[in-house]
C-alpha positions in Angstrom: 147.3 32.1 44.1 148.9 34.0 47.0 146.7 34.7 50.0 147.2 37.9 51.9 148.3 37.5 55.5 145.2 39.5 56.7 142.9 37.1 54.8 144.6 34.1 56.4 144.2 35.6 59.9 140.5 36.3 59.1 140.0 32.7 58.0 141.6 31.5 61.2 139.3 33.7 63.2 136.3 32.3 61.4 137.4 28.7 62.0 138.1 29.5 65.7 134.6 31.0 66.2 133.2 27.8 64.8 134.9 25.6 67.3 135.6 27.7 70.4 132.3 26.7 72.1 133.2 23.0 71.7 136.8 23.7 73.0 135.6 25.7 76.0 133.2 22.9 77.0 136.0 20.3 76.5 138.4 22.3 78.7 135.8 22.5 81.4 134.9 18.8 81.4 138.4 18.0 82.7 138.0 20.3 85.7 135.6 23.1 86.6 137.3 26.5 86.8 136.9 30.2 86.2 136.9 31.9 82.8 140.5 33.3 83.3 141.8 29.7 83.7 139.8 28.6 80.6 141.7 31.1 78.5 145.0 30.0 80.0 144.2 26.3 79.3 143.2 27.1 75.7 146.4 29.1 75.2 148.5 26.2 76.6 146.8 23.9 74.1 147.9 26.1 71.2 145.1 28.7 70.9 147.5 31.6 71.5 145.2 34.1 69.9 142.2 33.4 72.2 141.6 36.3 74.5 139.5 37.1 77.5 137.3 39.4 75.4 136.2 36.3 73.4 135.9 33.8 76.2 133.9 35.9 78.8 131.0 36.6 76.5 131.1 33.0 75.2 130.8 31.5 78.7 128.0 33.9 79.4 126.2 32.7 76.3 126.8 29.0 77.1 125.4 29.6 80.6 122.3 31.2 79.2 121.9 28.2 76.9 122.1 25.9 79.9 125.4 24.3 78.8 127.4 25.7 81.7 126.6 26.4 85.4 128.4 28.9 87.6 129.1 28.8 91.3 130.7 31.5 93.3 133.5 30.3 95.5 135.8 32.1 97.9 139.3 32.7 96.6 142.4 32.4 98.7 143.6 35.6 97.2 141.3 38.4 96.0 137.6 38.5 95.3 135.4 35.4 95.0 135.7 33.3 91.9 132.9 32.3 89.5 133.7 28.7 88.9 132.2 27.2 85.7 131.2 23.6 85.1 129.6 21.7 82.3 125.9 20.8 82.8 124.5 17.4 81.7 123.0 19.3 78.7 126.5 20.7 78.0 128.0 17.2 78.1 125.4 16.0 75.6 126.0 19.0 73.3 129.8 18.4 73.5 129.4 14.8 72.4 127.2 15.9 69.5 129.6 18.7 68.5 132.6 16.3 68.7 130.9 13.7 66.6 130.0 16.4 64.0 133.5 17.8 64.1 135.0 14.4 63.5 132.8 13.8 60.5 133.6 17.3 59.0 137.3 17.0 59.6 137.3 13.5 58.0 135.4 14.8 55.0 137.8 17.8 54.6 140.8 15.4 55.0 139.4 13.2 52.2 138.9 16.2 49.9 142.3 17.7 50.6 144.1 14.4 50.3 142.7 14.1 46.7 144.9 17.1 45.8 147.9 15.0 46.7 150.7 15.6 44.3 148.8 18.5 42.5 150.2 20.9 45.0 153.9 22.0 45.0 155.1 23.4 48.3 154.1 27.0 48.4 152.2 27.0 45.0 148.8 25.9 44.0 147.7 25.5 40.4 144.4 27.2 39.5 
């Protein structure tokens, strides 16, 4: 079966939506920063398709859920920055999400590894 490029991109977008909250919290546990820098860090880690239009509403939602806090700090250049940091509830949620993620990825790896030699490069039997 050949999968259309658009369908592959759509699947990747669905996967990303499912893990982006966890990744944003993880990025912010290393060092509190503003949303623009969160996007830059995610891109540096390989999430090239993550945009500001995805992250800004996401951090707003995480703040409303009590997982992030925001503090306004002066900027050496330009307007004040809204610096985000992970709350204790956010840290707890991140640990729970990470544990769930590890269980899910282990399960998926087990299932996919069973395919083993049944897959030729570039071709899957139906």
